[in-house]
C-alpha positions as CSV (number, residue, x, y, z in Angstrom):
1,M,5.6,15.0,-5.7
2,A,3.7,11.8,-6.5
3,N,0.0,11.7,-6.7
4,V,-0.9,8.4,-5.0
5,P,-4.2,7.1,-6.4
6,D,-7.0,5.6,-4.3
7,V,-8.5,2.2,-5.0
8,S,-11.8,0.8,-3.8
9,D,-13.5,-2.6,-3.3
10,D,-14.7,-2.1,-6.9
11,T,-11.3,-1.3,-8.5
12,F,-9.0,-3.4,-6.3
13,E,-8.9,-6.5,-8.6
14,N,-8.0,-4.5,-11.7
15,Q,-5.7,-2.0,-10.1
16,V,-3.9,-4.3,-7.7
17,L,-4.3,-8.0,-8.3
18,K,-4.0,-7.8,-12.1
19,S,-1.2,-5.3,-12.1
20,E,1.9,-6.2,-14.1
21,I,4.2,-4.6,-11.6
22,P,4.3,-5.0,-7.8
23,V,1.7,-2.9,-5.9
24,I,1.9,-1.6,-2.3
25,V,-1.5,-0.9,-0.9
26,D,-1.6,1.6,2.0
27,F,-4.7,0.7,4.1
28,G,-5.6,3.7,6.1
29,A,-8.4,6.0,7.3
30,E,-9.1,9.8,7.4
31,W,-9.2,9.8,11.2
32,C,-5.9,8.0,11.6
33,H,-3.1,10.3,12.6
34,P,-0.3,7.8,12.0
35,C,-1.7,7.2,8.5
36,R,-1.3,10.9,7.8
37,Q,2.3,10.8,9.1
38,L,3.0,7.9,6.8
39,D,1.7,9.8,3.8
40,V,5.0,11.8,3.6
41,I,7.0,8.5,3.3
42,I,4.5,7.0,0.9
43,D,4.8,10.0,-1.4
44,E,8.6,9.8,-1.4
45,L,8.5,6.1,-2.2
46,A,6.0,6.6,-5.0
47,D,8.5,9.1,-6.6
48,E,11.6,6.9,-6.0
49,W,9.9,3.6,-7.2
50,Q,8.1,5.1,-10.1
51,G,7.8,2.5,-12.9
52,K,9.1,-0.2,-10.5
53,V,6.2,-0.5,-8.1
54,K,2.7,1.0,-8.0
55,I,1.6,2.5,-4.7
56,V,-2.1,3.0,-4.0
57,K,-4.3,4.0,-1.0
58,L,-7.4,2.2,0.3
59,D,-9.7,3.8,2.8
60,I,-10.7,1.0,5.3
61,D,-14.0,2.8,6.3
62,G,-15.4,2.9,2.8
63,N,-14.0,-0.4,1.6
64,V,-14.8,-3.0,4.2
65,Q,-14.9,-5.9,1.8
66,T,-11.2,-5.7,0.8
67,T,-10.2,-4.7,4.3
68,M,-11.8,-7.9,5.7
69,R,-10.5,-10.1,2.9
70,Y,-6.9,-9.3,3.8
71,G,-7.4,-9.3,7.5
72,V,-6.4,-5.7,8.1
73,M,-7.0,-5.1,11.8
74,G,-5.0,-1.9,12.4
75,V,-4.0,1.1,10.4
76,P,-1.8,2.0,8.8
77,T,-1.1,-1.3,7.2
78,L,1.0,-1.6,4.1
79,I,0.7,-4.8,2.0
80,L,2.9,-5.7,-1.0
81,F,1.2,-7.6,-3.8
82,V,3.3,-9.3,-6.4
83,E,1.5,-11.0,-9.3
84,G,-1.8,-10.7,-7.3
85,E,-0.3,-12.4,-4.2
86,D,0.0,-10.9,-0.7
87,K,3.8,-11.1,-0.2
88,E,4.7,-8.9,2.7
89,R,3.0,-6.6,5.2
90,L,3.9,-4.0,7.7
91,V,1.4,-2.8,10.4
92,G,1.7,0.6,12.1
93,L,3.7,3.6,11.4
94,Q,7.1,2.4,10.2
95,P,10.3,4.3,9.4
96,K,11.3,4.5,5.7
97,K,14.3,2.3,6.3
98,R,12.2,-0.5,7.6
99,I,9.7,-0.2,4.7
100,L,12.6,-0.3,2.2
101,G,14.2,-3.3,3.9
102,T,10.9,-5.2,3.9
103,F,9.7,-4.5,0.4
104,E,12.8,-4.0,-1.8
105,P,13.8,-7.6,-1.9
106,H,10.6,-8.4,-3.7
107,L,11.0,-5.6,-6.4
108,A,12.6,-6.4,-9.7
109,A,15.9,-4.6,-10.4
């Protein structure tokens, strides 16, 4: 099972924006029940996409600067960054099929 790392306001630029491969940021919070439900899907995707995409988590409560910068108003929110650019986003608990359909077209073969 994948170990999805956390990022913070301090590490966001290096870990996400400067990444050589696409990055999906899972914006969530400890108190968010749908976020915890999404964790299972996120772990599966991290395993399936290993080496193709990096998946990280960001706690909105402890990282207000990045949360505000990207206009995250609800959690969970998944944002795909490709070459430092915000390419796609999904808000709310989504089924795995919808996540795949939204993000896979942006991932290199």
